[in-house]
OpenMM code with the backbone's topology and positions (N, CA, C; nanometers):
from openmm import Vec3, app, unit

residues = "MET SER ASP HIS THR ARG GLU THR GLU ARG PHE ILE THR VAL SER LEU ASP LYS ARG GLY VAL SER ALA THR ALA LYS LEU LEU THR ASP LYS ALA PRO LEU THR CYS ASP ALA VAL TRP ASN ALA LEU PRO LEU GLY GLY ASP VAL TYR HIS ALA LYS TYR ALA ARG ASN GLU ILE TYR ALA LEU VAL PRO PRO PHE ALA PRO GLN GLU PRO PRO LEU GLU ASN PRO THR ILE THR PRO ILE PRO GLY ASP LEU CYS TYR PHE THR PHE SER ASP THR GLN LEU ALA THR SER SER TYR GLY TYR GLU GLN HIS ALA LYS HIS GLN GLY LYS ALA THR VAL VAL ASP LEU ALA LEU PHE TYR GLU ARG ASN ASN LEU LEU ILE ASN GLY ASP ALA GLY TRP VAL PRO GLY ILE VAL TRP GLY ALA VAL VAL ASP GLY LEU ASP ARG MET ALA ASP ALA CYS GLN ASP LEU TRP ARG ALA GLY ALA LEU GLY GLU THR LEU SER PHE ARG ARG ALA".split()
positions = [
    Vec3(-1.3604, 0.3269, 2.5941),
    Vec3(-1.3394, 0.2438, 2.4778),
    Vec3(-1.3834, 0.1019, 2.5117),
    Vec3(-1.4630, 0.0449, 2.4255),
    Vec3(-1.5108, -0.0909, 2.4503),
    Vec3(-1.4015, -0.1918, 2.4189),
    Vec3(-1.4154, -0.3122, 2.4736),
    Vec3(-1.3191, -0.4175, 2.4451),
    Vec3(-1.3171, -0.4510, 2.2971),
    Vec3(-1.4365, -0.4452, 2.2342),
    Vec3(-1.4437, -0.4753, 2.0912),
    Vec3(-1.3630, -0.3738, 2.0099),
    Vec3(-1.3743, -0.2452, 2.0453),
    Vec3(-1.2987, -0.1418, 1.9743),
    Vec3(-1.1501, -0.1648, 1.9914),
    Vec3(-1.1063, -0.1926, 2.1115),
    Vec3(-0.9637, -0.2147, 2.1395),
    Vec3(-0.9115, -0.3348, 2.0608),
    Vec3(-0.9942, -0.4381, 2.0479),
    Vec3(-0.9513, -0.5573, 1.9744),
    Vec3(-0.9296, -0.5271, 1.8264),
    Vec3(-1.0048, -0.4349, 1.7704),
    Vec3(-0.9925, -0.4072, 1.6278),
    Vec3(-0.8865, -0.3021, 1.5972),
    Vec3(-0.8351, -0.2332, 1.6995),
    Vec3(-0.7284, -0.1367, 1.6766),
    Vec3(-0.5984, -0.2113, 1.6513),
    Vec3(-0.5193, -0.1562, 1.5608),
    Vec3(-0.3902, -0.2165, 1.5291),
    Vec3(-0.2818, -0.1113, 1.5465),
    Vec3(-0.1698, -0.1539, 1.6031),
    Vec3(-0.0582, -0.0645, 1.6298),
    Vec3(0.0687, -0.1200, 1.5677),
    Vec3(0.1563, -0.0286, 1.5262),
    Vec3(0.2854, -0.0684, 1.4712),
    Vec3(0.3961, 0.0110, 1.5397),
    Vec3(0.5160, -0.0395, 1.5265),
    Vec3(0.6352, 0.0301, 1.5730),
    Vec3(0.7090, 0.0810, 1.4505),
    Vec3(0.7408, 0.2095, 1.4527),
    Vec3(0.8184, 0.2744, 1.3462),
    Vec3(0.9551, 0.3054, 1.4065),
    Vec3(1.0623, 0.2613, 1.3408),
    Vec3(1.1952, 0.2731, 1.4014),
    Vec3(1.3001, 0.3250, 1.3042),
    Vec3(1.3904, 0.4033, 1.3601),
    Vec3(1.5187, 0.4320, 1.2960),
    Vec3(1.6150, 0.3356, 1.3632),
    Vec3(1.6483, 0.2287, 1.2925),
    Vec3(1.7131, 0.1140, 1.3542),
    Vec3(1.8522, 0.1439, 1.4091),
    Vec3(1.9382, 0.2071, 1.3308),
    Vec3(2.0749, 0.2348, 1.3743),
    Vec3(2.0758, 0.3289, 1.4948),
    Vec3(1.9858, 0.4253, 1.4954),
    Vec3(1.9786, 0.5207, 1.6055),
    Vec3(1.9056, 0.4633, 1.7269),
    Vec3(1.8392, 0.3493, 1.7110),
    Vec3(1.7708, 0.2855, 1.8225),
    Vec3(1.6526, 0.3644, 1.8751),
    Vec3(1.5831, 0.4347, 1.7861),
    Vec3(1.4701, 0.5177, 1.8254),
    Vec3(1.3435, 0.4636, 1.7603),
    Vec3(1.2365, 0.4543, 1.8398),
    Vec3(1.1099, 0.4019, 1.7895),
    Vec3(0.9935, 0.4869, 1.8368),
    Vec3(0.8849, 0.4757, 1.7635),
    Vec3(0.7576, 0.5376, 1.7999),
    Vec3(0.6483, 0.4349, 1.7742),
    Vec3(0.5371, 0.4509, 1.8420),
    Vec3(0.4213, 0.3639, 1.8223),
    Vec3(0.3151, 0.4411, 1.7459),
    Vec3(0.2584, 0.3771, 1.6446),
    Vec3(0.1536, 0.4404, 1.5640),
    Vec3(0.0307, 0.3514, 1.5597),
    Vec3(-0.0835, 0.4166, 1.5552),
    Vec3(-0.2117, 0.3480, 1.5407),
    Vec3(-0.2504, 0.3514, 1.3936),
    Vec3(-0.2915, 0.2370, 1.3397),
    Vec3(-0.3407, 0.2335, 1.2028),
    Vec3(-0.4797, 0.2954, 1.1971),
    Vec3(-0.5047, 0.3751, 1.0960),
    Vec3(-0.6328, 0.4444, 1.0790),
    Vec3(-0.7251, 0.3612, 0.9916),
    Vec3(-0.7615, 0.2445, 1.0439),
    Vec3(-0.8401, 0.1488, 0.9656),
    Vec3(-0.9786, 0.2010, 0.9306),
    Vec3(-1.0306, 0.2949, 1.0072),
    Vec3(-1.1618, 0.3505, 0.9758),
    Vec3(-1.1558, 0.4494, 0.8597),
    Vec3(-1.0400, 0.5104, 0.8349),
    Vec3(-1.0266, 0.6122, 0.7303),
    Vec3(-0.9555, 0.5610, 0.6051),
    Vec3(-0.8682, 0.4631, 0.6220),
    Vec3(-0.7924, 0.4085, 0.5092),
    Vec3(-0.7859, 0.2565, 0.5208),
    Vec3(-0.9009, 0.1899, 0.5148),
    Vec3(-0.9034, 0.0452, 0.5415),
    Vec3(-0.8234, -0.0389, 0.4420),
    Vec3(-0.8280, -0.0062, 0.3154),
    Vec3(-0.7564, -0.0872, 0.2154),
    Vec3(-0.6051, -0.0717, 0.2307),
    Vec3(-0.5609, 0.0511, 0.2551),
    Vec3(-0.4179, 0.0756, 0.2734),
    Vec3(-0.3690, 0.0093, 0.4015),
    Vec3(-0.4446, 0.0247, 0.5099),
    Vec3(-0.4053, -0.0360, 0.6369),
    Vec3(-0.3954, -0.1879, 0.6255),
    Vec3(-0.4914, -0.2505, 0.5602),
    Vec3(-0.4868, -0.3957, 0.5428),
    Vec3(-0.3648, -0.4374, 0.4609),
    Vec3(-0.3367, -0.3631, 0.3543),
    Vec3(-0.2212, -0.3965, 0.2701),
    Vec3(-0.0917, -0.3864, 0.3498),
    Vec3(-0.0755, -0.2781, 0.4248),
    Vec3(0.0465, -0.2604, 0.5036),
    Vec3(0.0547, -0.3665, 0.6129),
    Vec3(-0.0526, -0.3832, 0.6892),
    Vec3(-0.0532, -0.4788, 0.8006),
    Vec3(-0.0161, -0.6188, 0.7532),
    Vec3(-0.0736, -0.6606, 0.6420),
    Vec3(-0.0493, -0.7955, 0.5910),
    Vec3(0.0916, -0.8143, 0.5358),
    Vec3(0.1602, -0.7039, 0.5065),
    Vec3(0.2954, -0.7128, 0.4502),
    Vec3(0.4058, -0.6915, 0.5541),
    Vec3(0.3707, -0.6510, 0.6755),
    Vec3(0.4725, -0.6227, 0.7772),
    Vec3(0.5530, -0.7465, 0.8107),
    Vec3(0.6820, -0.7304, 0.8428),
    Vec3(0.7583, -0.6073, 0.8559),
    Vec3(0.8013, -0.5522, 0.7201),
    Vec3(0.8144, -0.4193, 0.7138),
    Vec3(0.8577, -0.3481, 0.5946),
    Vec3(0.9652, -0.2483, 0.6333),
    Vec3(1.0455, -0.2086, 0.5371),
    Vec3(1.1448, -0.1053, 0.5642),
    Vec3(1.2551, -0.1062, 0.4620),
    Vec3(1.3478, -0.0159, 0.4817),
    Vec3(1.4613, -0.0041, 0.3918),
    Vec3(1.5430, 0.1186, 0.4257),
    Vec3(1.6351, 0.1512, 0.3365),
    Vec3(1.7178, 0.2694, 0.3549),
    Vec3(1.6282, 0.3901, 0.3781),
    Vec3(1.6655, 0.4729, 0.4739),
    Vec3(1.5851, 0.5908, 0.5036),
    Vec3(1.6365, 0.7098, 0.4226),
    Vec3(1.5440, 0.7923, 0.3819),
    Vec3(1.5741, 0.9183, 0.3144),
    Vec3(1.5043, 1.0294, 0.3920),
    Vec3(1.5640, 1.1464, 0.3913),
    Vec3(1.4978, 1.2640, 0.4461),
    Vec3(1.4467, 1.3439, 0.3276),
    Vec3(1.3219, 1.3897, 0.3355),
    Vec3(1.2601, 1.4627, 0.2248),
    Vec3(1.3391, 1.5875, 0.1889),
    Vec3(1.3339, 1.6186, 0.0618),
    Vec3(1.3980, 1.7377, 0.0104),
    Vec3(1.2937, 1.8454, -0.0163),
    Vec3(1.1764, 1.8059, -0.0640),
    Vec3(1.0724, 1.9007, -0.1014),
    Vec3(0.9612, 1.9117, 0.0026),
    Vec3(0.9197, 1.8013, 0.0603),
    Vec3(0.8033, 1.8002, 0.1501),
    Vec3(0.8350, 1.8578, 0.2879),
    Vec3(0.9578, 1.8680, 0.3215),
    Vec3(1.0075, 1.9292, 0.4444),
    Vec3(1.0388, 1.8296, 0.5535),
    Vec3(0.9503, 1.8128, 0.6504),
    Vec3(0.9790, 1.7371, 0.7720),
    Vec3(0.9298, 1.5931, 0.7603),
    Vec3(0.9921, 1.5216, 0.6703),
    Vec3(0.9491, 1.3860, 0.6349),
    Vec3(1.0700, 1.2956, 0.6219),
    Vec3(1.0573, 1.1745, 0.6762),
    Vec3(1.1521, 1.0679, 0.6460),
    Vec3(1.0727, 0.9559, 0.5820),
    Vec3(1.1399, 0.8779, 0.4980),
    Vec3(1.0684, 0.7720, 0.4274),
    Vec3(1.1625, 0.6619, 0.3819),
    Vec3(1.1019, 0.5477, 0.3520),
    Vec3(1.1717, 0.4339, 0.2926),
    Vec3(1.0986, 0.3977, 0.1644),
    Vec3(1.1746, 0.3606, 0.0627),
    Vec3(1.1186, 0.3153, -0.0639),
    Vec3(1.1250, 0.1632, -0.0662),
    Vec3(1.0094, 0.1003, -0.0879),
    Vec3(1.0008, -0.0450, -0.0846),
    Vec3(0.9308, -0.0950, -0.2108),
    Vec3(0.9548, -0.2195, -0.2473),
    Vec3(0.8819, -0.2761, -0.3606),
    Vec3(0.7325, -0.2833, -0.3296),
    Vec3(0.6475, -0.2794, -0.4311),
    Vec3(0.5038, -0.2917, -0.4064),
    Vec3(0.4730, -0.4239, -0.3369),
    Vec3(0.3782, -0.4208, -0.2455),
    Vec3(0.3455, -0.5405, -0.1681),
    Vec3(0.1957, -0.5699, -0.1654),
    Vec3(0.1134, -0.4754, -0.2056),
    Vec3(-0.0318, -0.4956, -0.2036),
    Vec3(-0.0738, -0.5771, -0.3251),
    Vec3(-0.1747, -0.6639, -0.3102),
    Vec3(-0.2246, -0.7372, -0.4262),
    Vec3(-0.2673, -0.6410, -0.5380),
    Vec3(-0.3192, -0.5261, -0.4968),
    Vec3(-0.3562, -0.4180, -0.5894),
    Vec3(-0.3281, -0.2880, -0.5146),
    Vec3(-0.2643, -0.1910, -0.5819),
    Vec3(-0.2335, -0.0650, -0.5146),
    Vec3(-0.3620, -0.0022, -0.4620),
    Vec3(-0.3606, 0.0445, -0.3375),
    Vec3(-0.4814, 0.1025, -0.2798),
    Vec3(-0.5204, 0.2325, -0.3495),
    Vec3(-0.6495, 0.2630, -0.3501),
    Vec3(-0.6943, 0.3902, -0.4063),
    Vec3(-0.6533, 0.5036, -0.3122),
    Vec3(-0.6689, 0.6255, -0.3577),
    Vec3(-0.6306, 0.7417, -0.2784),
    Vec3(-0.7365, 0.7676, -0.1707),
    Vec3(-0.7316, 0.6837, -0.0639),
    Vec3(-0.8260, 0.6996, 0.0467),
    Vec3(-0.7596, 0.7842, 0.1552),
    Vec3(-0.8383, 0.8662, 0.2223),
    Vec3(-0.7902, 0.9560, 0.3271),
    Vec3(-0.6703, 1.0388, 0.2791),
    Vec3(-0.6854, 1.1083, 0.1655),
    Vec3(-0.5720, 1.1797, 0.1067),
    Vec3(-0.5382, 1.3102, 0.1787),
    Vec3(-0.4126, 1.3506, 0.1646),
    Vec3(-0.3689, 1.4807, 0.2142),
    Vec3(-0.2580, 1.5351, 0.1253),
    Vec3(-0.2457, 1.6659, 0.1240),
    Vec3(-0.1276, 1.7325, 0.0692),
    Vec3(-0.0618, 1.8172, 0.1782),
    Vec3(-0.1195, 1.8115, 0.3003),
    Vec3(-0.0662, 1.8870, 0.4142),
    Vec3(-0.0561, 1.7973, 0.5372),
    Vec3(0.0317, 1.6972, 0.5348),
    Vec3(0.0420, 1.6070, 0.6499),
    Vec3(0.0863, 1.6821, 0.7756),
    Vec3(0.0388, 1.6319, 0.8891),
    Vec3(0.0712, 1.6911, 1.0187),
    Vec3(0.1692, 1.6012, 1.0933),
    Vec3(0.2305, 1.6528, 1.1997),
    Vec3(0.3253, 1.5703, 1.2760),
    Vec3(0.2606, 1.4401, 1.3236),
    Vec3(0.3309, 1.3306, 1.2977),
    Vec3(0.2837, 1.1986, 1.3372),
    Vec3(0.2115, 1.1227, 1.2281),
    Vec3(0.1795, 1.1893, 1.1173),
    Vec3(0.1125, 1.1190, 1.0073),
    Vec3(0.2071, 1.0186, 0.9419),
    Vec3(0.1525, 0.8993, 0.9131),
    Vec3(0.2193, 0.8012, 0.8281),
    Vec3(0.1481, 0.8069, 0.6941),
    Vec3(0.2235, 0.8237, 0.5879),
    Vec3(0.1638, 0.8346, 0.4541),
    Vec3(0.2187, 0.7278, 0.3619),
    Vec3(0.1372, 0.6935, 0.2641),
    Vec3(0.1661, 0.5912, 0.1632),
    Vec3(0.1576, 0.6595, 0.0274),
    Vec3(0.2619, 0.6421, -0.0528),
    Vec3(0.2655, 0.6964, -0.1888),
    Vec3(0.3060, 0.5844, -0.2838),
    Vec3(0.2533, 0.5888, -0.4036),
    Vec3(0.2961, 0.4974, -0.5095),
    Vec3(0.3557, 0.5804, -0.6214),
    Vec3(0.4755, 0.5424, -0.6666),
    Vec3(0.5427, 0.6132, -0.7745),
    Vec3(0.5869, 0.5148, -0.8816),
    Vec3(0.5981, 0.5644, -1.0033),
    Vec3(0.6598, 0.4851, -1.1097),
    Vec3(0.8100, 0.5114, -1.1056),
    Vec3(0.8855, 0.4238, -1.1687),
    Vec3(1.0309, 0.4414, -1.1681),
    Vec3(1.0723, 0.5741, -1.2322),
    Vec3(1.0010, 0.6191, -1.3325),
    Vec3(1.0388, 0.7440, -1.3981),
    Vec3(1.0114, 0.8651, -1.3096),
    Vec3(0.9134, 0.8573, -1.2208),
    Vec3(0.8862, 0.9684, -1.1308),
    Vec3(1.0003, 0.9912, -1.0323),
    Vec3(1.0756, 0.8875, -1.0006),
    Vec3(1.1854, 0.8994, -0.9050),
    Vec3(1.3219, 0.8951, -0.9724),
    Vec3(1.3273, 0.9074, -1.1032),
    Vec3(1.4533, 0.8939, -1.1751),
    Vec3(1.5310, 1.0242, -1.1892),
    Vec3(1.4688, 1.1367, -1.1633),
    Vec3(1.5355, 1.2651, -1.1793),
    Vec3(1.6497, 1.2780, -1.0794),
    Vec3(1.7667, 1.3184, -1.1268),
    Vec3(1.8832, 1.3274, -1.0391),
    Vec3(1.8663, 1.4317, -0.9293),
    Vec3(1.7757, 1.5260, -0.9474),
    Vec3(1.7548, 1.6294, -0.8451),
    Vec3(1.7005, 1.5723, -0.7143),
    Vec3(1.6478, 1.4495, -0.7154),
    Vec3(1.5963, 1.3890, -0.5935),
    Vec3(1.7081, 1.3380, -0.5033),
    Vec3(1.8270, 1.3233, -0.5574),
    Vec3(1.9405, 1.2843, -0.4754),
    Vec3(1.9586, 1.1359, -0.4540),
    Vec3(1.8900, 1.0518, -0.5296),
    Vec3(1.9086, 0.9075, -0.5141),
    Vec3(2.0346, 0.8654, -0.5867),
    Vec3(2.1127, 0.7809, -0.5215),
    Vec3(2.2339, 0.7311, -0.5850),
    Vec3(2.1971, 0.6429, -0.7039),
    Vec3(2.2897, 0.6317, -0.7957),
    Vec3(2.2643, 0.5589, -0.9194),
    Vec3(2.2266, 0.4131, -0.8947),
    Vec3(2.2758, 0.3568, -0.7862),
    Vec3(2.2497, 0.2155, -0.7577),
    Vec3(2.1495, 0.1969, -0.6434),
    Vec3(2.0637, 0.2951, -0.6207),
    Vec3(1.9611, 0.2817, -0.5170),
    Vec3(1.8747, 0.1602, -0.5481),
    Vec3(1.8282, 0.0940, -0.4439),
    Vec3(1.7545, -0.0319, -0.4605),
    Vec3(1.6273, -0.0184, -0.5436),
    Vec3(1.5683, 0.1000, -0.5470),
    Vec3(1.4432, 0.1176, -0.6214),
    Vec3(1.4660, 0.1454, -0.7704),
    Vec3(1.5876, 0.1768, -0.8092),
    Vec3(1.6149, 0.2090, -0.9498),
    Vec3(1.5806, 0.0899, -1.0388),
    Vec3(1.5103, 0.1172, -1.1483),
    Vec3(1.4744, 0.0131, -1.2436),
    Vec3(1.3478, -0.0635, -1.2100),
    Vec3(1.2840, -0.0334, -1.0973),
    Vec3(1.1580, -0.0991, -1.0616),
    Vec3(1.0436, -0.0211, -1.1252),
    Vec3(0.9455, -0.0898, -1.1814),
    Vec3(0.8339, -0.0227, -1.2488),
    Vec3(0.7472, 0.0566, -1.1514),
    Vec3(0.7315, 0.0044, -1.0309),
    Vec3(0.6506, 0.0704, -0.9281),
    Vec3(0.7280, 0.0689, -0.7969),
    Vec3(0.7206, 0.1790, -0.7251),
    Vec3(0.7885, 0.1922, -0.5965),
    Vec3(0.6883, 0.2475, -0.4955),
    Vec3(0.6873, 0.1902, -0.3760),
    Vec3(0.6017, 0.2388, -0.2680),
    Vec3(0.6889, 0.3176, -0.1698),
    Vec3(0.6388, 0.4319, -0.1311),
    Vec3(0.7057, 0.5218, -0.0370),
    Vec3(0.6237, 0.5195, 0.0915),
    Vec3(0.6846, 0.4729, 0.1994),
    Vec3(0.6212, 0.4748, 0.3315),
    Vec3(0.6894, 0.5850, 0.4119),
    Vec3(0.6120, 0.6845, 0.4522),
    Vec3(0.6690, 0.8056, 0.5100),
    Vec3(0.6159, 0.8345, 0.6493),
    Vec3(0.7001, 0.9013, 0.7271),
    Vec3(0.6634, 0.9553, 0.8573),
    Vec3(0.6899, 1.1050, 0.8548),
    Vec3(0.5899, 1.1830, 0.8908),
    Vec3(0.6048, 1.3281, 0.9034),
    Vec3(0.6210, 1.3593, 1.0508),
    Vec3(0.7261, 1.4331, 1.0850),
    Vec3(0.7613, 1.4498, 1.2257),
    Vec3(0.7492, 1.5918, 1.2793),
    Vec3(0.7172, 1.6870, 1.1957),
    Vec3(0.7042, 1.8255, 1.2393),
    Vec3(0.6016, 1.8949, 1.1514),
    Vec3(0.5657, 2.0180, 1.1847),
    Vec3(0.4637, 2.0939, 1.1118),
    Vec3(0.5176, 2.1524, 0.9814),
    Vec3(0.4265, 2.2175, 0.9089),
    Vec3(0.4577, 2.2968, 0.7886),
    Vec3(0.5064, 2.2124, 0.6713),
    Vec3(0.4366, 2.1052, 0.6441),
    Vec3(0.4665, 2.0195, 0.5299),
    Vec3(0.3671, 2.0495, 0.4188),
    Vec3(0.4164, 2.0478, 0.2963),
    Vec3(0.3317, 2.0707, 0.1801),
    Vec3(0.3790, 1.9771, 0.0702),
    Vec3(0.2891, 1.8903, 0.0248),
    Vec3(0.3268, 1.7881, -0.0723),
    Vec3(0.3143, 1.8413, -0.2147),
    Vec3(0.4109, 1.9227, -0.2517),
    Vec3(0.4191, 1.9742, -0.3886),
    Vec3(0.5608, 1.9505, -0.4374),
    Vec3(0.5694, 1.9110, -0.5615),
    Vec3(0.6971, 1.8775, -0.6229),
    Vec3(0.7159, 1.9659, -0.7457),
    Vec3(0.8306, 2.0258, -0.7577),
    Vec3(0.8585, 2.1158, -0.8689),
    Vec3(0.8462, 2.0510, -1.0049),
    Vec3(0.8696, 1.9220, -1.0130),
    Vec3(0.8607, 1.8512, -1.1415),
    Vec3(0.7199, 1.8026, -1.1722),
    Vec3(0.6435, 1.7696, -1.0677),
    Vec3(0.5161, 1.7005, -1.0884),
    Vec3(0.3929, 1.7744, -1.0368),
    Vec3(0.4103, 1.8743, -0.9523),
    Vec3(0.2954, 1.9424, -0.8934),
    Vec3(0.2546, 1.8770, -0.7622),
    Vec3(0.1242, 1.8802, -0.7334),
    Vec3(0.0732, 1.8229, -0.6094),
    Vec3(0.0968, 1.6729, -0.6051),
    Vec3(0.1349, 1.6226, -0.4892),
    Vec3(0.1610, 1.4801, -0.4686),
    Vec3(0.0816, 1.4341, -0.3459),
    Vec3(-0.0482, 1.4060, -0.3640),
    Vec3(-0.1270, 1.3628, -0.2475),
    Vec3(-0.0823, 1.2249, -0.1977),
    Vec3(-0.0871, 1.2101, -0.0664),
    Vec3(-0.0536, 1.0832, -0.0040),
    Vec3(-0.1718, 1.0302, 0.0741),
    Vec3(-0.1690, 0.9024, 0.1021),
    Vec3(-0.2722, 0.8367, 0.1826),
    Vec3(-0.2256, 0.8387, 0.3280),
    Vec3(-0.3032, 0.8999, 0.4158),
    Vec3(-0.2721, 0.8963, 0.5587),
    Vec3(-0.3314, 0.7670, 0.6141),
    Vec3(-0.2447, 0.6757, 0.6553),
    Vec3(-0.2889, 0.5438, 0.7002),
    Vec3(-0.2556, 0.5155, 0.8464),
    Vec3(-0.1804, 0.6044, 0.9099),
    Vec3(-0.1453, 0.5831, 1.0494),
    Vec3(-0.1129, 0.7142, 1.1174),
    Vec3(-0.1161, 0.7122, 1.2509),
    Vec3(-0.0841, 0.8297, 1.3311),
    Vec3(-0.0021, 0.7871, 1.4521),
    Vec3(0.1108, 0.8539, 1.4731),
    Vec3(0.1950, 0.8235, 1.5881),
    Vec3(0.1212, 0.8642, 1.7153),
    Vec3(0.1152, 0.7710, 1.8110),
    Vec3(0.0469, 0.7963, 1.9377),
    Vec3(0.1428, 0.7994, 2.0562),
    Vec3(0.2665, 0.7576, 2.0348),
    Vec3(0.3663, 0.7615, 2.1415),
    Vec3(0.5056, 0.7667, 2.0804),
    Vec3(0.5892, 0.8564, 2.1327),
    Vec3(0.7288, 0.8606, 2.0911),
    Vec3(0.7613, 0.9574, 1.9801),
    Vec3(0.6674, 1.0429, 1.9414),
    Vec3(0.6950, 1.1362, 1.8316),
    Vec3(0.8061, 1.2338, 1.8682),
    Vec3(0.8130, 1.2757, 1.9930),
    Vec3(0.9175, 1.3697, 2.0336),
    Vec3(1.0566, 1.3095, 2.0149),
    Vec3(1.0755, 1.1854, 2.0576),
    Vec3(1.2046, 1.1176, 2.0394),
    Vec3(1.2357, 1.0967, 1.8920),
    Vec3(1.1331, 1.0583, 1.8168),
    Vec3(1.1527, 1.0351, 1.6742),
    Vec3(1.1866, 1.1659, 1.6028),
    Vec3(1.1208, 1.2749, 1.6396),
    Vec3(1.1492, 1.4048, 1.5769),
    Vec3(1.2938, 1.4467, 1.6023),
    Vec3(1.3420, 1.4256, 1.7240),
    Vec3(1.4825, 1.4573, 1.7538),
    Vec3(1.5762, 1.3740, 1.6666),
    Vec3(1.5463, 1.2465, 1.6514),
    Vec3(1.6293, 1.1586, 1.5688),
    Vec3(1.6219, 1.1994, 1.4216),
    Vec3(1.5048, 1.2439, 1.3769),
    Vec3(1.4899, 1.2890, 1.2379),
    Vec3(1.5713, 1.4155, 1.2123),
    Vec3(1.5743, 1.5050, 1.3092),
    Vec3(1.6573, 1.6249, 1.2965),
    Vec3(1.8045, 1.5867, 1.2888),
    Vec3(1.8452, 1.4885, 1.3693),
    Vec3(1.9828, 1.4402, 1.3642),
    Vec3(2.0118, 1.3779, 1.2278),
    Vec3(1.9155, 1.3045, 1.1757),
    Vec3(1.9293, 1.2432, 1.0440),
    Vec3(1.9508, 1.3506, 0.9378),
    Vec3(1.8725, 1.4588, 0.9468),
    Vec3(1.8833, 1.5694, 0.8520),
    Vec3(2.0224, 1.6326, 0.8590),
    Vec3(2.0722, 1.6550, 0.9798),
    Vec3(2.1998, 1.7239, 0.9976),
    Vec3(2.3199, 1.6307, 0.9797),
    Vec3(2.3128, 1.5106, 1.0342),
    Vec3(2.4285, 1.4213, 1.0349),
    Vec3(2.4332, 1.3278, 0.9152),
    Vec3(2.3183, 1.3065, 0.8495),
    Vec3(2.3151, 1.2204, 0.7327),
    Vec3(2.2409, 1.0905, 0.7559),
    Vec3(2.1924, 1.0358, 0.6454),
    Vec3(2.1088, 0.9164, 0.6500),
    Vec3(2.1821, 0.7887, 0.6103),
    Vec3(2.3038, 0.7998, 0.5590),
    Vec3(2.3742, 0.6809, 0.5121),
    Vec3(2.3879, 0.5777, 0.6236),
    Vec3(2.3521, 0.4543, 0.5904),
    Vec3(2.3631, 0.3445, 0.6858),
    Vec3(2.2440, 0.3296, 0.7782),
    Vec3(2.1476, 0.4208, 0.7694),
    Vec3(2.0297, 0.4160, 0.8567),
    Vec3(1.9131, 0.3532, 0.7824),
    Vec3(1.8288, 0.2805, 0.8555),
    Vec3(1.7086, 0.2213, 0.7964),
    Vec3(1.5861, 0.2658, 0.8746),
    Vec3(1.4753, 0.2734, 0.8023),
    Vec3(1.3460, 0.3016, 0.8603),
    Vec3(1.2649, 0.1746, 0.8501),
    Vec3(1.2105, 0.1292, 0.9621),
    Vec3(1.1357, 0.0035, 0.9597),
    Vec3(0.9984, 0.0202, 1.0231),
    Vec3(0.9067, -0.0630, 0.9754),
    Vec3(0.7693, -0.0666, 1.0219),
    Vec3(0.7400, -0.2123, 1.0600),
    Vec3(0.6994, -0.2330, 1.1864),
    Vec3(0.6712, -0.3677, 1.2369),
    Vec3(0.5441, -0.3665, 1.3205),
    Vec3(0.4816, -0.4818, 1.3331),
    Vec3(0.3676, -0.4919, 1.4230),
    Vec3(0.4150, -0.4671, 1.5655),
    Vec3(0.3364, -0.3908, 1.6410),
    Vec3(0.3720, -0.3607, 1.7795),
    Vec3(0.3343, -0.4760, 1.8707),
] * unit.nanometer
topology = app.Topology()
chain = topology.addChain("A")
for resn in residues:
    res = topology.addResidue(resn, chain)
    for name in ("N", "CA", "C"):
        topology.addAtom(name, app.Element.getBySymbol(name[0]), res)
């Protein structure tokens, strides 16, 4: 790897703050440049963590929109793999169904647009929603260190609960 390549690579730390577990991810600036720039320029980001109900092995935080303009669907997937970081944009009505399990006073309720920053920690994920159909996401990062520790913490989150836990994204 040349020095020039290393200089242009960007890394972030993804953390479950209460559990004290972190992983390092590389931004995929060559595949999702607009999304990576939007996220990088807005860091740090994070919020209450949720464990996916439909997508399977996913944790995510819902945050207010931060990009000057929502990025297009670059580097899309409906089958994220372990270590993928994905970006989704939803309207408030898309997340209003009670079947999603959000409390009535969740911070995203009543917002016209909500951004979902997700980490997939294990295999066999499929981004399909019973209410909406396929839900493609933008793959903007890949975990390069610490996925095993993060996966263990995500399993604990699934079994023990997410209340009081936050998912954060910071520059490494």
